[in-house]
Every structure is written in C-alpha cells, then in structure tokens.
PDB file of N, CA, C and O in Angstrom, chain B, residues numbered from 101:
ATOM      1  N   MET B 101       0.829  -1.157  -0.098  1.00  0.00           N
ATOM      2  CA  MET B 101       0.097  -0.049  -0.023  1.00  0.00           C
ATOM      3  C   MET B 101       0.872   1.131  -0.046  1.00  0.00           C
ATOM      4  O   MET B 101       1.723   1.274   0.832  1.00  0.00           O
ATOM      5  N   SER B 102       0.700   2.083  -0.994  1.00  0.00           N
ATOM      6  CA  SER B 102       1.537   3.256  -1.043  1.00  0.00           C
ATOM      7  C   SER B 102       1.012   4.274  -0.003  1.00  0.00           C
ATOM      8  O   SER B 102       0.044   4.100   0.738  1.00  0.00           O
ATOM      9  N   ILE B 103       1.820   5.382  -0.068  1.00  0.00           N
ATOM     10  CA  ILE B 103       1.394   6.579   0.862  1.00  0.00           C
ATOM     11  C   ILE B 103       0.116   7.208   0.485  1.00  0.00           C
ATOM     12  O   ILE B 103      -0.710   7.585   1.316  1.00  0.00           O
ATOM     13  N   VAL B 104      -0.031   7.315  -0.849  1.00  0.00           N
ATOM     14  CA  VAL B 104      -1.165   7.825  -1.423  1.00  0.00           C
ATOM     15  C   VAL B 104      -2.424   7.176  -0.957  1.00  0.00           C
ATOM     16  O   VAL B 104      -3.415   7.804  -0.583  1.00  0.00           O
ATOM     17  N   ASP B 105      -2.310   5.749  -1.009  1.00  0.00           N
ATOM     18  CA  ASP B 105      -3.480   4.953  -0.651  1.00  0.00           C
ATOM     19  C   ASP B 105      -3.913   5.334   0.731  1.00  0.00           C
ATOM     20  O   ASP B 105      -5.064   5.686   0.988  1.00  0.00           O
ATOM     21  N   VAL B 106      -2.931   5.249   1.626  1.00  0.00           N
ATOM     22  CA  VAL B 106      -3.048   5.508   3.113  1.00  0.00           C
ATOM     23  C   VAL B 106      -3.711   6.882   3.435  1.00  0.00           C
ATOM     24  O   VAL B 106      -4.600   7.036   4.272  1.00  0.00           O
ATOM     25  N   THR B 107      -3.159   7.865   2.659  1.00  0.00           N
ATOM     26  CA  THR B 107      -3.562   9.278   2.774  1.00  0.00           C
ATOM     27  C   THR B 107      -5.209   9.346   2.439  1.00  0.00           C
ATOM     28  O   THR B 107      -6.017   9.974   3.124  1.00  0.00           O
ATOM     29  N   GLU B 108      -5.494   8.655   1.378  1.00  0.00           N
ATOM     30  CA  GLU B 108      -6.771   8.649   0.922  1.00  0.00           C
ATOM     31  C   GLU B 108      -7.785   8.013   1.789  1.00  0.00           C
ATOM     32  O   GLU B 108      -8.891   8.509   2.007  1.00  0.00           O
ATOM     33  N   LEU B 109      -7.333   6.819   2.307  1.00  0.00           N
ATOM     34  CA  LEU B 109      -8.111   6.235   3.399  1.00  0.00           C
ATOM     35  C   LEU B 109      -8.394   7.126   4.546  1.00  0.00           C
ATOM     36  O   LEU B 109      -9.542   7.335   4.936  1.00  0.00           O
ATOM     37  N   CYS B 110      -7.273   7.683   5.120  1.00  0.00           N
ATOM     38  CA  CYS B 110      -7.414   8.526   6.225  1.00  0.00           C
ATOM     39  C   CYS B 110      -8.366   9.766   5.857  1.00  0.00           C
ATOM     40  O   CYS B 110      -9.151  10.172   6.713  1.00  0.00           O
ATOM     41  N   ARG B 111      -8.309  10.328   4.681  1.00  0.00           N
ATOM     42  CA  ARG B 111      -9.098  11.482   4.232  1.00  0.00           C
ATOM     43  C   ARG B 111     -10.663  11.052   4.210  1.00  0.00           C
ATOM     44  O   ARG B 111     -11.573  11.769   4.626  1.00  0.00           O
ATOM     45  N   VAL B 112     -10.805   9.848   3.694  1.00  0.00           N
ATOM     46  CA  VAL B 112     -12.194   9.287   3.604  1.00  0.00           C
ATOM     47  C   VAL B 112     -12.669   9.020   5.017  1.00  0.00           C
ATOM     48  O   VAL B 112     -13.868   9.175   5.253  1.00  0.00           O
ATOM     49  N   ALA B 113     -11.751   8.590   6.090  1.00  0.00           N
ATOM     50  CA  ALA B 113     -12.384   8.362   7.309  1.00  0.00           C
ATOM     51  C   ALA B 113     -12.678   9.432   8.029  1.00  0.00           C
ATOM     52  O   ALA B 113     -13.613   9.380   8.829  1.00  0.00           O
ATOM     53  N   ILE B 114     -11.908  10.611   7.859  1.00  0.00           N
ATOM     54  CA  ILE B 114     -12.240  11.843   8.371  1.00  0.00           C
ATOM     55  C   ILE B 114     -13.602  12.406   8.064  1.00  0.00           C
ATOM     56  O   ILE B 114     -14.454  12.774   8.873  1.00  0.00           O
ATOM     57  N   LEU B 115     -13.657  12.406   6.697  1.00  0.00           N
ATOM     58  CA  LEU B 115     -14.961  12.825   6.021  1.00  0.00           C
ATOM     59  C   LEU B 115     -16.155  12.073   6.366  1.00  0.00           C
ATOM     60  O   LEU B 115     -17.248  12.625   6.492  1.00  0.00           O
ATOM     61  N   THR B 116     -15.981  10.880   6.515  1.00  0.00           N
ATOM     62  CA  THR B 116     -17.096  10.041   6.982  1.00  0.00           C
ATOM     63  C   THR B 116     -17.490  10.295   8.536  1.00  0.00           C
ATOM     64  O   THR B 116     -18.671  10.310   8.884  1.00  0.00           O
ATOM     65  N   ALA B 117     -16.484  10.483   9.391  1.00  0.00           N
ATOM     66  CA  ALA B 117     -16.551  10.836  10.738  1.00  0.00           C
ATOM     67  C   ALA B 117     -17.354  12.166  10.875  1.00  0.00           C
ATOM     68  O   ALA B 117     -18.179  12.350  11.770  1.00  0.00           O
ATOM     69  N   LEU B 118     -17.016  13.151   9.831  1.00  0.00           N
ATOM     70  CA  LEU B 118     -17.611  14.499  10.010  1.00  0.00           C
ATOM     71  C   LEU B 118     -19.078  14.400   9.513  1.00  0.00           C
ATOM     72  O   LEU B 118     -20.011  15.013  10.031  1.00  0.00           O
ATOM     73  N   MET B 119     -19.172  13.606   8.510  1.00  0.00           N
ATOM     74  CA  MET B 119     -20.697  13.410   8.007  1.00  0.00           C
ATOM     75  C   MET B 119     -21.544  12.792   9.001  1.00  0.00           C
ATOM     76  O   MET B 119     -22.684  13.203   9.220  1.00  0.00           O
ATOM     77  N   ILE B 120     -20.992  11.763   9.641  1.00  0.00           N
ATOM     78  CA  ILE B 120     -21.828  11.060  10.713  1.00  0.00           C
ATOM     79  C   ILE B 120     -22.189  12.150  11.823  1.00  0.00           C
ATOM     80  O   ILE B 120     -23.354  12.208  12.216  1.00  0.00           O
ATOM     81  N   ALA B 121     -21.228  13.010  12.337  1.00  0.00           N
ATOM     82  CA  ALA B 121     -21.253  13.726  13.293  1.00  0.00           C
ATOM     83  C   ALA B 121     -22.135  15.097  13.042  1.00  0.00           C
ATOM     84  O   ALA B 121     -22.743  15.671  13.945  1.00  0.00           O
ATOM     85  N   ALA B 122     -22.107  15.480  11.823  1.00  0.00           N
ATOM     86  CA  ALA B 122     -22.750  16.765  11.389  1.00  0.00           C
ATOM     87  C   ALA B 122     -24.222  16.961  11.823  1.00  0.00           C
ATOM     88  O   ALA B 122     -24.545  17.974  12.445  1.00  0.00           O
ATOM     89  N   PRO B 123     -25.038  16.088  11.528  1.00  0.00           N
ATOM     90  CA  PRO B 123     -26.525  16.238  11.972  1.00  0.00           C
ATOM     91  C   PRO B 123     -26.704  16.574  13.490  1.00  0.00           C
ATOM     92  O   PRO B 123     -27.395  17.519  13.871  1.00  0.00           O
ATOM     93  N   VAL B 124     -26.047  15.753  14.304  1.00  0.00           N
ATOM     94  CA  VAL B 124     -26.124  15.890  15.733  1.00  0.00           C
ATOM     95  C   VAL B 124     -25.647  17.242  16.280  1.00  0.00           C
ATOM     96  O   VAL B 124     -26.282  17.894  17.109  1.00  0.00           O
ATOM     97  N   LEU B 125     -24.487  17.601  15.751  1.00  0.00           N
ATOM     98  CA  LEU B 125     -23.718  18.789  16.114  1.00  0.00           C
ATOM     99  C   LEU B 125     -24.476  19.943  15.633  1.00  0.00           C
ATOM    100  O   LEU B 125     -24.503  20.950  16.341  1.00  0.00           O
ATOM    101  N   SER B 126     -25.119  19.917  14.473  1.00  0.00           N
ATOM    102  CA  SER B 126     -25.790  21.112  13.921  1.00  0.00           C
ATOM    103  C   SER B 126     -27.028  21.247  14.843  1.00  0.00           C
ATOM    104  O   SER B 126     -27.384  22.349  15.260  1.00  0.00           O
ATOM    105  N   VAL B 127     -27.643  20.149  15.136  1.00  0.00           N
ATOM    106  CA  VAL B 127     -28.863  20.480  15.865  1.00  0.00           C
ATOM    107  C   VAL B 127     -28.651  20.888  17.328  1.00  0.00           C
ATOM    108  O   VAL B 127     -29.536  21.468  17.957  1.00  0.00           O
ATOM    109  N   ALA B 128     -27.458  20.572  17.858  1.00  0.00           N
ATOM    110  CA  ALA B 128     -27.004  21.056  19.051  1.00  0.00           C
ATOM    111  C   ALA B 128     -26.818  22.401  18.958  1.00  0.00           C
ATOM    112  O   ALA B 128     -27.374  23.108  19.797  1.00  0.00           O
ATOM    113  N   VAL B 129     -26.150  22.899  18.110  1.00  0.00           N
ATOM    114  CA  VAL B 129     -25.840  24.193  17.892  1.00  0.00           C
ATOM    115  C   VAL B 129     -27.035  25.129  17.854  1.00  0.00           C
ATOM    116  O   VAL B 129     -27.076  26.173  18.505  1.00  0.00           O
ATOM    117  N   PHE B 130     -27.943  24.727  17.109  1.00  0.00           N
ATOM    118  CA  PHE B 130     -29.285  25.522  16.852  1.00  0.00           C
ATOM    119  C   PHE B 130     -30.169  25.453  18.050  1.00  0.00           C
ATOM    120  O   PHE B 130     -30.864  26.428  18.334  1.00  0.00           O
ATOM    121  N   ILE B 131     -30.192  24.429  18.733  1.00  0.00           N
ATOM    122  CA  ILE B 131     -31.069  24.283  19.911  1.00  0.00           C
ATOM    123  C   ILE B 131     -30.315  25.052  21.128  1.00  0.00           C
ATOM    124  O   ILE B 131     -30.996  25.526  22.038  1.00  0.00           O
ATOM    125  N   GLY B 132     -28.964  25.165  21.133  1.00  0.00           N
ATOM    126  CA  GLY B 132     -28.171  25.916  22.010  1.00  0.00           C
ATOM    127  C   GLY B 132     -28.357  27.359  21.920  1.00  0.00           C
ATOM    128  O   GLY B 132     -28.475  28.092  22.902  1.00  0.00           O
ATOM    129  N   LEU B 133     -28.381  27.784  20.549  1.00  0.00           N
ATOM    130  CA  LEU B 133     -28.707  29.286  20.186  1.00  0.00           C
ATOM    131  C   LEU B 133     -30.066  29.560  20.637  1.00  0.00           C
ATOM    132  O   LEU B 133     -30.265  30.553  21.336  1.00  0.00           O
ATOM    133  N   ALA B 134     -31.015  28.790  20.312  1.00  0.00           N
ATOM    134  CA  ALA B 134     -32.561  29.096  20.608  1.00  0.00           C
ATOM    135  C   ALA B 134     -32.587  29.193  22.111  1.00  0.00           C
ATOM    136  O   ALA B 134     -33.213  30.135  22.596  1.00  0.00           O
ATOM    137  N   ILE B 135     -31.983  28.334  22.908  1.00  0.00           N
ATOM    138  CA  ILE B 135     -32.062  28.317  24.377  1.00  0.00           C
ATOM    139  C   ILE B 135     -31.386  29.538  25.045  1.00  0.00           C
ATOM    140  O   ILE B 135     -31.831  30.125  26.032  1.00  0.00           O
ATOM    141  N   SER B 136     -30.210  29.853  24.352  1.00  0.00           N
ATOM    142  CA  SER B 136     -29.512  31.030  24.832  1.00  0.00           C
ATOM    143  C   SER B 136     -30.416  32.364  24.641  1.00  0.00           C
ATOM    144  O   SER B 136     -30.540  33.212  25.525  1.00  0.00           O
ATOM    145  N   ILE B 137     -31.008  32.429  23.410  1.00  0.00           N
ATOM    146  CA  ILE B 137     -31.898  33.543  23.182  1.00  0.00           C
ATOM    147  C   ILE B 137     -32.999  33.577  24.261  1.00  0.00           C
ATOM    148  O   ILE B 137     -33.196  34.567  24.966  1.00  0.00           O
ATOM    149  N   ALA B 138     -33.718  32.408  24.344  1.00  0.00           N
ATOM    150  CA  ALA B 138     -34.765  32.418  25.428  1.00  0.00           C
ATOM    151  C   ALA B 138     -34.214  32.825  26.639  1.00  0.00           C
ATOM    152  O   ALA B 138     -34.794  33.735  27.233  1.00  0.00           O
ATOM    153  N   GLN B 139     -33.111  32.288  27.174  1.00  0.00           N
ATOM    154  CA  GLN B 139     -32.624  32.604  28.632  1.00  0.00           C
ATOM    155  C   GLN B 139     -32.366  34.170  28.645  1.00  0.00           C
ATOM    156  O   GLN B 139     -32.622  34.845  29.642  1.00  0.00           O
ATOM    157  N   ALA B 140     -31.834  34.716  27.455  1.00  0.00           N
ATOM    158  CA  ALA B 140     -31.516  36.119  27.548  1.00  0.00           C
ATOM    159  C   ALA B 140     -32.714  37.059  27.636  1.00  0.00           C
ATOM    160  O   ALA B 140     -32.744  38.142  28.220  1.00  0.00           O
ATOM    161  N   VAL B 141     -33.726  36.446  26.936  1.00  0.00           N
ATOM    162  CA  VAL B 141     -35.103  37.274  26.934  1.00  0.00           C
ATOM    163  C   VAL B 141     -35.754  37.164  28.301  1.00  0.00           C
ATOM    164  O   VAL B 141     -36.177  38.160  28.887  1.00  0.00           O
ATOM    165  N   THR B 142     -35.824  36.008  28.772  1.00  0.00           N
ATOM    166  CA  THR B 142     -36.527  35.751  30.143  1.00  0.00           C
ATOM    167  C   THR B 142     -35.584  35.973  31.303  1.00  0.00           C
ATOM    168  O   THR B 142     -36.063  35.991  32.437  1.00  0.00           O
ATOM    169  N   GLN B 143     -34.387  36.129  31.135  1.00  0.00           N
ATOM    170  CA  GLN B 143     -33.435  36.329  32.278  1.00  0.00           C
ATOM    171  C   GLN B 143     -33.389  35.164  33.190  1.00  0.00           C
ATOM    172  O   GLN B 143     -33.096  35.353  34.370  1.00  0.00           O
ATOM    173  N   ILE B 144     -33.642  34.023  32.767  1.00  0.00           N
ATOM    174  CA  ILE B 144     -33.507  32.736  33.566  1.00  0.00           C
ATOM    175  C   ILE B 144     -32.094  32.208  33.185  1.00  0.00           C
ATOM    176  O   ILE B 144     -31.845  31.808  32.048  1.00  0.00           O
ATOM    177  N   GLN B 145     -31.138  32.228  34.242  1.00  0.00           N
ATOM    178  CA  GLN B 145     -29.873  31.711  33.883  1.00  0.00           C
ATOM    179  C   GLN B 145     -29.329  30.519  34.568  1.00  0.00           C
ATOM    180  O   GLN B 145     -28.202  30.466  35.060  1.00  0.00           O
ATOM    181  N   ASP B 146     -30.349  29.405  34.567  1.00  0.00           N
ATOM    182  CA  ASP B 146     -30.145  28.091  35.164  1.00  0.00           C
ATOM    183  C   ASP B 146     -29.243  27.254  34.093  1.00  0.00           C
ATOM    184  O   ASP B 146     -29.515  27.271  32.892  1.00  0.00           O
ATOM    185  N   GLN B 147     -28.333  26.644  34.540  1.00  0.00           N
ATOM    186  CA  GLN B 147     -27.560  25.688  33.857  1.00  0.00           C
ATOM    187  C   GLN B 147     -28.404  24.527  33.234  1.00  0.00           C
ATOM    188  O   GLN B 147     -28.251  24.232  32.049  1.00  0.00           O
ATOM    189  N   THR B 148     -29.317  23.853  34.055  1.00  0.00           N
ATOM    190  CA  THR B 148     -29.983  22.790  33.546  1.00  0.00           C
ATOM    191  C   THR B 148     -30.975  23.132  32.544  1.00  0.00           C
ATOM    192  O   THR B 148     -31.359  22.251  31.775  1.00  0.00           O
ATOM    193  N   VAL B 149     -31.435  24.318  32.465  1.00  0.00           N
ATOM    194  CA  VAL B 149     -32.282  24.718  31.409  1.00  0.00           C
ATOM    195  C   VAL B 149     -31.601  24.638  29.994  1.00  0.00           C
ATOM    196  O   VAL B 149     -32.313  24.433  29.011  1.00  0.00           O
ATOM    197  N   SER B 150     -30.441  24.771  29.883  1.00  0.00           N
ATOM    198  CA  SER B 150     -29.755  24.697  28.646  1.00  0.00           C
ATOM    199  C   SER B 150     -29.296  23.296  28.312  1.00  0.00           C
ATOM    200  O   SER B 150     -29.347  22.823  27.177  1.00  0.00           O
ATOM    201  N   ILE B 151     -28.842  22.667  29.383  1.00  0.00           N
ATOM    202  CA  ILE B 151     -28.231  21.196  29.159  1.00  0.00           C
ATOM    203  C   ILE B 151     -29.279  20.096  28.796  1.00  0.00           C
ATOM    204  O   ILE B 151     -29.072  19.289  27.889  1.00  0.00           O
ATOM    205  N   ILE B 152     -30.321  20.109  29.491  1.00  0.00           N
ATOM    206  CA  ILE B 152     -31.300  19.020  29.514  1.00  0.00           C
ATOM    207  C   ILE B 152     -32.020  19.031  28.147  1.00  0.00           C
ATOM    208  O   ILE B 152     -32.088  17.950  27.560  1.00  0.00           O
ATOM    209  N   PRO B 153     -32.512  20.016  27.627  1.00  0.00           N
ATOM    210  CA  PRO B 153     -33.235  20.118  26.305  1.00  0.00           C
ATOM    211  C   PRO B 153     -32.141  19.654  25.103  1.00  0.00           C
ATOM    212  O   PRO B 153     -32.500  18.936  24.170  1.00  0.00           O
ATOM    213  N   LYS B 154     -30.784  20.146  25.244  1.00  0.00           N
ATOM    214  CA  LYS B 154     -29.850  19.854  24.305  1.00  0.00           C
ATOM    215  C   LYS B 154     -29.658  18.344  24.196  1.00  0.00           C
ATOM    216  O   LYS B 154     -29.535  17.782  23.108  1.00  0.00           O
ATOM    217  N   ILE B 155     -29.638  17.696  25.401  1.00  0.00           N
ATOM    218  CA  ILE B 155     -29.168  16.309  25.501  1.00  0.00           C
ATOM    219  C   ILE B 155     -30.415  15.467  24.919  1.00  0.00           C
ATOM    220  O   ILE B 155     -30.199  14.484  24.211  1.00  0.00           O
ATOM    221  N   VAL B 156     -31.741  15.883  25.240  1.00  0.00           N
ATOM    222  CA  VAL B 156     -32.844  15.294  24.888  1.00  0.00           C
ATOM    223  C   VAL B 156     -32.992  15.357  23.337  1.00  0.00           C
ATOM    224  O   VAL B 156     -33.442  14.399  22.709  1.00  0.00           O
ATOM    225  N   VAL B 157     -32.605  16.500  22.750  1.00  0.00           N
ATOM    226  CA  VAL B 157     -32.909  16.826  21.364  1.00  0.00           C
ATOM    227  C   VAL B 157     -31.709  16.033  20.475  1.00  0.00           C
ATOM    228  O   VAL B 157     -31.921  15.638  19.328  1.00  0.00           O
ATOM    229  N   MET B 158     -30.551  15.876  21.100  1.00  0.00           N
ATOM    230  CA  MET B 158     -29.358  15.226  20.494  1.00  0.00           C
ATOM    231  C   MET B 158     -29.661  13.810  20.435  1.00  0.00           C
ATOM    232  O   MET B 158     -29.475  13.189  19.388  1.00  0.00           O
ATOM    233  N   LEU B 159     -30.134  13.226  21.528  1.00  0.00           N
ATOM    234  CA  LEU B 159     -30.523  11.812  21.524  1.00  0.00           C
ATOM    235  C   LEU B 159     -31.639  11.541  20.542  1.00  0.00           C
ATOM    236  O   LEU B 159     -31.611  10.480  19.918  1.00  0.00           O
ATOM    237  N   LEU B 160     -32.605  12.393  20.351  1.00  0.00           N
ATOM    238  CA  LEU B 160     -33.580  12.088  19.420  1.00  0.00           C
ATOM    239  C   LEU B 160     -33.057  12.143  17.966  1.00  0.00           C
ATOM    240  O   LEU B 160     -33.428  11.334  17.116  1.00  0.00           O
ATOM    241  N   THR B 161     -32.203  13.107  17.730  1.00  0.00           N
ATOM    242  CA  THR B 161     -31.563  13.209  16.496  1.00  0.00           C
ATOM    243  C   THR B 161     -30.716  11.987  16.124  1.00  0.00           C
ATOM    244  O   THR B 161     -30.791  11.423  15.032  1.00  0.00           O
ATOM    245  N   MET B 162     -29.933  11.641  17.091  1.00  0.00           N
ATOM    246  CA  MET B 162     -29.121  10.429  16.964  1.00  0.00           C
ATOM    247  C   MET B 162     -30.059   9.216  16.598  1.00  0.00           C
ATOM    248  O   MET B 162     -29.713   8.436  15.710  1.00  0.00           O
ATOM    249  N   LEU B 163     -31.201   9.061  17.255  1.00  0.00           N
ATOM    250  CA  LEU B 163     -32.238   8.082  16.985  1.00  0.00           C
ATOM    251  C   LEU B 163     -32.650   8.033  15.488  1.00  0.00           C
ATOM    252  O   LEU B 163     -32.734   7.026  14.784  1.00  0.00           O
ATOM    253  N   TYR B 164     -32.885   9.295  15.151  1.00  0.00           N
ATOM    254  CA  TYR B 164     -33.534   9.593  13.773  1.00  0.00           C
ATOM    255  C   TYR B 164     -32.505   9.246  12.731  1.00  0.00           C
ATOM    256  O   TYR B 164     -32.811   8.473  11.822  1.00  0.00           O
ATOM    257  N   VAL B 165     -31.251   9.796  12.814  1.00  0.00           N
ATOM    258  CA  VAL B 165     -30.314   9.561  11.779  1.00  0.00           C
ATOM    259  C   VAL B 165     -29.452   8.322  11.848  1.00  0.00           C
ATOM    260  O   VAL B 165     -28.541   8.154  11.036  1.00  0.00           O
ATOM    261  N   MET B 166     -29.741   7.395  12.866  1.00  0.00           N
ATOM    262  CA  MET B 166     -28.946   6.198  13.013  1.00  0.00           C
ATOM    263  C   MET B 166     -29.031   5.165  11.841  1.00  0.00           C
ATOM    264  O   MET B 166     -28.004   4.552  11.551  1.00  0.00           O
ATOM    265  N   PRO B 167     -30.048   4.960  11.233  1.00  0.00           N
ATOM    266  CA  PRO B 167     -30.131   4.149   9.995  1.00  0.00           C
ATOM    267  C   PRO B 167     -29.131   4.606   8.898  1.00  0.00           C
ATOM    268  O   PRO B 167     -28.402   3.824   8.288  1.00  0.00           O
ATOM    269  N   TRP B 168     -29.167   6.001   8.699  1.00  0.00           N
ATOM    270  CA  TRP B 168     -28.224   6.531   7.670  1.00  0.00           C
ATOM    271  C   TRP B 168     -26.761   6.508   8.178  1.00  0.00           C
ATOM    272  O   TRP B 168     -25.888   6.192   7.370  1.00  0.00           O
ATOM    273  N   SER B 169     -26.456   6.787   9.324  1.00  0.00           N
ATOM    274  CA  SER B 169     -25.237   6.719  10.052  1.00  0.00           C
ATOM    275  C   SER B 169     -24.671   5.351   9.747  1.00  0.00           C
ATOM    276  O   SER B 169     -23.646   5.184   9.087  1.00  0.00           O
ATOM    277  N   LEU B 170     -25.446   4.324  10.299  1.00  0.00           N
ATOM    278  CA  LEU B 170     -24.880   3.133  10.147  1.00  0.00           C
ATOM    279  C   LEU B 170     -24.649   2.620   8.690  1.00  0.00           C
ATOM    280  O   LEU B 170     -23.709   1.873   8.421  1.00  0.00           O
ATOM    281  N   GLY B 171     -25.533   3.049   7.779  1.00  0.00           N
ATOM    282  CA  GLY B 171     -25.182   2.748   6.434  1.00  0.00           C
ATOM    283  C   GLY B 171     -23.894   3.234   5.889  1.00  0.00           C
ATOM    284  O   GLY B 171     -23.139   2.583   5.167  1.00  0.00           O
ATOM    285  N   GLN B 172     -23.697   4.621   6.371  1.00  0.00           N
ATOM    286  CA  GLN B 172     -22.300   5.231   5.918  1.00  0.00           C
ATOM    287  C   GLN B 172     -21.238   4.565   6.502  1.00  0.00           C
ATOM    288  O   GLN B 172     -20.195   4.459   5.856  1.00  0.00           O
ATOM    289  N   LEU B 173     -21.342   4.008   7.831  1.00  0.00           N
ATOM    290  CA  LEU B 173     -20.143   3.246   8.374  1.00  0.00           C
ATOM    291  C   LEU B 173     -19.993   1.920   7.788  1.00  0.00           C
ATOM    292  O   LEU B 173     -18.861   1.479   7.593  1.00  0.00           O
ATOM    293  N   VAL B 174     -20.988   1.272   7.501  1.00  0.00           N
ATOM    294  CA  VAL B 174     -20.878  -0.073   6.586  1.00  0.00           C
ATOM    295  C   VAL B 174     -20.390   0.110   5.376  1.00  0.00           C
ATOM    296  O   VAL B 174     -19.692  -0.776   4.883  1.00  0.00           O
ATOM    297  N   GLU B 175     -20.678   1.347   4.639  1.00  0.00           N
ATOM    298  CA  GLU B 175     -20.169   1.567   3.367  1.00  0.00           C
ATOM    299  C   GLU B 175     -18.678   1.841   3.373  1.00  0.00           C
ATOM    300  O   GLU B 175     -17.923   1.367   2.525  1.00  0.00           O
ATOM    301  N   TYR B 176     -18.256   2.685   4.441  1.00  0.00           N
ATOM    302  CA  TYR B 176     -16.810   2.836   4.606  1.00  0.00           C
ATOM    303  C   TYR B 176     -16.045   1.687   4.852  1.00  0.00           C
ATOM    304  O   TYR B 176     -15.019   1.416   4.228  1.00  0.00           O
ATOM    305  N   SER B 177     -16.595   0.909   5.882  1.00  0.00           N
ATOM    306  CA  SER B 177     -15.949  -0.327   6.312  1.00  0.00           C
ATOM    307  C   SER B 177     -15.638  -1.321   4.998  1.00  0.00           C
ATOM    308  O   SER B 177     -14.557  -1.839   4.718  1.00  0.00           O
ATOM    309  N   THR B 178     -16.817  -1.425   4.327  1.00  0.00           N
ATOM    310  CA  THR B 178     -16.664  -2.323   3.071  1.00  0.00           C
ATOM    311  C   THR B 178     -15.607  -1.905   2.098  1.00  0.00           C
ATOM    312  O   THR B 178     -14.857  -2.704   1.537  1.00  0.00           O
ATOM    313  N   ARG B 179     -15.589  -0.534   1.918  1.00  0.00           N
ATOM    314  CA  ARG B 179     -14.530   0.187   1.086  1.00  0.00           C
ATOM    315  C   ARG B 179     -12.938  -0.112   1.692  1.00  0.00           C
ATOM    316  O   ARG B 179     -11.953  -0.381   1.005  1.00  0.00           O
ATOM    317  N   LEU B 180     -12.986  -0.007   2.885  1.00  0.00           N
ATOM    318  CA  LEU B 180     -11.793  -0.323   3.675  1.00  0.00           C
ATOM    319  C   LEU B 180     -11.317  -1.630   3.505  1.00  0.00           C
ATOM    320  O   LEU B 180     -10.157  -1.814   3.136  1.00  0.00           O
ATOM    321  N   PHE B 181     -12.101  -2.578   3.737  1.00  0.00           N
ATOM    322  CA  PHE B 181     -11.635  -4.062   3.605  1.00  0.00           C
ATOM    323  C   PHE B 181     -11.508  -4.318   2.162  1.00  0.00           C
ATOM    324  O   PHE B 181     -10.607  -5.092   1.839  1.00  0.00           O
ATOM    325  N   ALA B 182     -12.163  -3.867   1.332  1.00  0.00           N
ATOM    326  CA  ALA B 182     -11.818  -4.180  -0.151  1.00  0.00           C
ATOM    327  C   ALA B 182     -10.512  -3.530  -0.512  1.00  0.00           C
ATOM    328  O   ALA B 182      -9.943  -4.019  -1.488  1.00  0.00           O
ATOM    329  N   ALA B 183      -9.948  -2.550   0.075  1.00  0.00           N
ATOM    330  CA  ALA B 183      -8.734  -1.890  -0.136  1.00  0.00           C
ATOM    331  C   ALA B 183      -7.512  -2.652   0.248  1.00  0.00           C
ATOM    332  O   ALA B 183      -6.400  -2.399  -0.217  1.00  0.00           O
ATOM    333  N   ILE B 184      -7.750  -3.558   1.080  1.00  0.00           N
ATOM    334  CA  ILE B 184      -6.621  -4.451   1.682  1.00  0.00           C
ATOM    335  C   ILE B 184      -6.112  -5.412   0.509  1.00  0.00           C
ATOM    336  O   ILE B 184      -6.810  -6.275  -0.024  1.00  0.00           O
ATOM    337  N   PRO B 185      -4.752  -5.114   0.186  1.00  0.00           N
ATOM    338  CA  PRO B 185      -4.433  -6.100  -0.846  1.00  0.00           C
ATOM    339  C   PRO B 185      -4.487  -7.523  -0.347  1.00  0.00           C
ATOM    340  O   PRO B 185      -4.405  -7.908   0.819  1.00  0.00           O
ATOM    341  N   ASP B 186      -4.650  -8.280  -1.523  1.00  0.00           N
ATOM    342  CA  ASP B 186      -4.668  -9.766  -1.390  1.00  0.00           C
ATOM    343  C   ASP B 186      -3.287 -10.506  -1.076  1.00  0.00           C
ATOM    344  O   ASP B 186      -3.218 -11.616  -0.549  1.00  0.00           O
ATOM    345  N   ASN B 187      -2.226  -9.750  -1.466  1.00  0.00           N
ATOM    346  CA  ASN B 187      -0.856 -10.479  -1.297  1.00  0.00           C
ATOM    347  C   ASN B 187      -0.195 -10.053  -0.149  1.00  0.00           C
ATOM    348  O   ASN B 187       1.034 -10.008  -0.219  1.00  0.00           O
ATOM    349  N   ILE B 188      -0.742  -9.726   0.905  1.00  0.00           N
ATOM    350  CA  ILE B 188       0.023  -9.460   2.235  1.00  0.00           C
ATOM    351  C   ILE B 188       0.469 -10.751   2.766  1.00  0.00           C
ATOM    352  O   ILE B 188      -0.354 -11.658   2.893  1.00  0.00           O
ATOM    353  N   GLN B 189       1.806 -10.930   3.115  1.00  0.00           N
ATOM    354  CA  GLN B 189       2.282 -12.011   3.544  1.00  0.00           C
ATOM    355  C   GLN B 189       2.581 -11.982   5.086  1.00  0.00           C
ATOM    356  O   GLN B 189       3.050 -12.975   5.643  1.00  0.00           O
TER     357      GLN B 189
END
C-alpha cells in the first residue's frame, strides 16, 4: 500500500466521521442558540435549562439519523476491507 492510498483512506475516514457527526452537532448548535436567546429574553440563567433540552434533542436526532449513519459506516468499512491487498504475507 502506498502513501497515497493510506492518505486517501485517512481522508475518507475523516470525512465519514464528519458526515456522521454533522447532523447531531448542527442540531445541538441550533438548540443551544435558541435556548440562549430564550434565556436572555427571560433572564433565567439556570444551567439545567440549557443542558437538558440539548441532551434530549441530540438523543432524538441520533435515533433519527441512526439508519443513515450505520449505512455510511458499513459503506466505509466495506471500502476499507476491499482496499486491503490480497498479497499481504
């Protein structure tokens, strides 16, 4: 396996990890922003008000995108195992 092949596998691994994490992280950012605005408007500065809804929405998002995420992981794993040369001794 050449350096180019290894670099390509690492690049695809990083892109796959980013694609899988993007939906959950983007939902967390938007929910955090909405809760921060609500806290600023109502002047409620309790930490649990911001943490609990984010955790719940992130868990629901993970459950919603889980079939797609698993499909992406299976596709990457299949390509990774297919890239292993047959002539390794």
